[in-house]
C-alpha positions, 0 to 999 in steps of 0.5 A: 830634672833633665827629663823635662828639659830633654822632652822640650828639646824634642819639640824645639827643633820641629817647632822652630822649623815650623815658626820659621816657615810660617813667618817666611810664608806670611812674608811671601804673601805680603810681598808677592814672592815665593822663596822667602818661606824656604829662607825662613825654614832654613833659619828656623832649622839653624835656630833649633840646632843652635838651641839644641847645641847650647842645651847639650853644652850647658848640660855637659858643663854642669856634670863636670 
């Protein structure tokens, strides 16, 4: 069913953003910087949107 897939999409974008930020924060602590967390956040957001677009394209292609 598509309900389960679309419910997972609702959590994917915030979760990928959080993971990207957390990894960047850990790298910041290890390297003594304070800017990598924002790069990680940006990569997490982009990764979430890419997965969202892939899922939407997959669903629309299956309907045709």
